[in-house]
C-alpha positions as CSV (number, residue, x, y, z in Angstrom):
1,M,46.9,88.2,25.5
2,A,50.4,88.4,26.4
3,I,49.7,91.7,28.5
4,A,46.8,90.0,30.3
5,L,49.1,87.0,31.2
6,S,51.9,89.2,32.3
7,A,49.6,91.1,34.4
8,L,48.4,87.9,36.2
9,T,51.9,87.0,36.8
10,F,52.7,90.4,38.8
11,T,49.3,90.3,40.6
12,M,49.5,89.4,44.4
13,P,47.3,86.5,45.6
14,V,44.3,87.8,47.9
15,K,45.1,86.8,51.4
16,A,42.5,86.2,54.1
17,V,42.8,88.7,57.0
18,A,42.4,87.6,60.6
19,S,41.1,90.0,63.1
20,I,39.6,89.7,66.6
21,T,37.9,92.3,68.9
22,I,38.0,91.8,72.7
23,Y,35.0,93.1,74.6
24,G,34.5,93.0,78.4
25,Y,32.9,94.5,81.5
26,V,32.7,93.9,85.1
27,D,29.4,93.5,87.1
28,K,29.6,96.5,89.3
29,T,30.4,100.1,88.7
30,Q,32.7,100.4,91.7
31,Y,34.3,97.9,94.3
32,M,35.3,98.3,97.9
33,P,38.4,96.4,99.1
34,G,37.4,92.8,99.9
35,D,34.5,92.8,97.4
36,K,34.0,89.9,95.0
37,G,33.3,90.5,91.3
38,T,32.7,89.1,87.9
39,L,34.7,89.9,84.7
40,K,32.7,89.0,81.5
41,I,34.9,88.5,78.3
42,W,33.8,88.1,74.7
43,I,36.3,87.5,71.9
44,V,34.7,88.2,68.4
45,N,36.2,86.9,65.1
46,D,35.5,90.0,62.9
47,G,38.1,88.7,60.3
48,T,37.6,86.9,57.1
49,E,38.8,83.6,58.1
50,D,38.1,81.1,61.0
51,I,40.7,81.2,63.9
52,I,41.6,78.7,66.6
53,L,41.7,80.3,70.1
54,K,44.9,79.3,72.0
55,S,45.0,81.2,75.3
56,V,43.6,84.1,77.2
57,T,45.7,85.9,80.0
58,I,43.9,88.1,82.6
59,E,46.0,90.7,84.6
60,Y,44.3,92.6,87.4
61,P,45.7,96.1,88.3
62,W,46.4,95.1,91.9
63,N,48.4,91.9,90.9
64,A,51.8,92.8,89.7
65,F,53.4,90.4,87.1
66,Y,55.2,87.5,88.9
67,I,55.0,88.8,92.3
68,W,51.4,88.3,93.7
69,E,49.0,85.5,92.8
70,G,45.6,86.4,91.2
71,N,46.5,86.8,87.6
72,E,45.2,84.0,85.5
73,T,45.9,82.4,82.1
74,I,43.5,80.1,80.3
75,E,45.6,77.9,78.2
76,D,45.0,75.0,75.9
77,I,41.6,76.3,74.9
78,N,41.7,75.2,71.1
79,A,38.4,76.5,70.4
80,A,37.4,77.3,66.9
81,I,35.7,80.7,66.5
82,L,34.3,80.9,63.1
83,K,34.2,84.0,60.9
84,G,31.7,86.5,62.6
85,G,31.4,84.1,65.5
86,N,32.5,84.5,69.3
87,W,33.8,82.9,72.2
88,S,32.9,84.0,75.9
89,T,33.8,83.4,79.4
90,S,33.1,84.7,83.0
91,R,35.7,85.0,85.6
92,T,35.4,85.9,89.3
93,F,37.9,87.9,91.3
94,T,38.2,89.3,94.8
95,V,39.6,92.9,95.4
96,P,42.4,92.8,98.0
97,T,42.0,94.3,101.3
98,D,45.5,95.6,101.8
99,G,47.3,98.5,100.0
100,R,47.2,96.8,96.7
101,A,43.6,97.5,96.3
102,I,43.7,100.2,93.5
103,G,41.4,100.7,90.6
104,G,42.5,100.8,87.0
105,S,42.2,98.5,84.1
106,I,42.1,94.7,83.7
107,R,44.3,93.6,80.9
108,V,43.2,91.0,78.6
109,H,45.6,89.4,76.1
110,V,44.3,86.9,73.7
111,V,46.5,84.6,71.6
112,T,44.9,82.9,68.5
113,S,46.3,80.8,65.9
114,A,46.6,83.7,63.5
115,V,46.6,86.9,65.5
116,S,47.1,88.0,69.1
117,D,45.5,91.3,70.8
118,T,45.1,93.1,74.0
119,N,42.2,95.1,75.5
120,W,41.9,97.1,78.7
121,I,38.7,96.8,80.8
122,P,38.2,99.5,83.4
123,V,37.7,98.6,87.0
124,N,37.1,101.0,89.8
125,V,38.1,100.6,93.4
126,A,37.0,103.1,96.2
127,S,39.7,104.2,98.4
128,A,39.3,104.5,102.2
129,P,37.2,107.6,103.1
130,A,39.4,110.6,103.9
131,Y,39.5,111.9,107.3
132,G,36.8,114.5,108.1
133,S,34.5,113.0,105.3
134,I,30.8,113.3,105.5
135,Q,30.8,109.8,106.8
136,D,30.9,111.1,110.6
137,M,28.4,114.1,110.1
138,D,26.1,112.9,112.8
139,K,28.8,113.6,115.3
140,L,29.2,117.1,114.0
141,V,25.5,117.8,114.3
142,T,25.7,116.6,117.9
143,L,28.6,119.0,118.6
144,F,26.8,121.9,117.3
145,T,23.8,121.0,119.3
146,V,25.6,120.8,122.5
147,Q,27.3,124.3,121.8
148,A,24.1,125.8,121.0
149,V,22.5,124.6,124.2
150,L,25.6,125.9,126.3
151,L,25.4,129.3,124.6
152,I,21.9,129.5,125.3
153,V,22.3,128.4,129.2
154,C,25.4,130.9,129.6
155,T,23.3,133.8,128.0
156,I,20.5,133.1,130.4
157,I,23.0,133.1,133.4
158,I,24.7,136.4,132.4
159,A,21.3,138.0,131.6
160,A,20.0,137.0,135.3
161,T,23.3,138.3,137.1
162,I,22.8,141.6,135.3
163,F,19.2,141.7,136.2
164,L,19.7,140.9,139.8
165,S,22.8,143.3,140.2
166,A,20.7,146.0,138.8
167,R,17.8,145.3,141.3
168,K,19.7,144.9,144.4
169,P,18.4,146.9,147.4
170,Q,20.7,149.8,148.5
171,V,22.5,149.1,151.5
172,T,22.6,152.0,153.6
173,W,25.2,152.3,156.3
174,R,24.8,154.2,159.4
175,A,27.1,154.9,161.9
176,E,26.3,153.5,165.3
177,E,25.0,155.7,167.9
178,K,27.4,156.3,170.7
179,A,26.1,155.4,174.0
180,E,26.4,158.3,176.5
């Protein structure tokens, strides 16, 4: 009995573990500068206790911290997420049209009453087409067509010149007769 009581004295109490997982995706596989998009976020409580959601911060790759507007923080949510439950939201964004329009990952940082976590959601932004890309292929086809037509016309002219120079009648020169 004494051993059992001493074992209970040194035993640590079991603590509940809070744990969240952040899921998210964007509505398109790729965006062009100026496109509007939607970011969907789910926060799942996969721990062993209920938690209170405090805030969610979203940082886009084209918006530097404290420099440009566009990042957003959802504060004072105070939503209870039960064990095994989730909380979700959708946010719209616009890809800038200037040099900041780059792809990368959207940072989602979540703060709860027990734990905080960060996840990265990939977003692809197409860059401007490179010079000489397949975008202007119709102009190249037109150029080759004009070149082929000019080559055929020049070949016909050269062949006609050779043909006519070979068939030219011989000019015979006769000396003038002198009048006596």
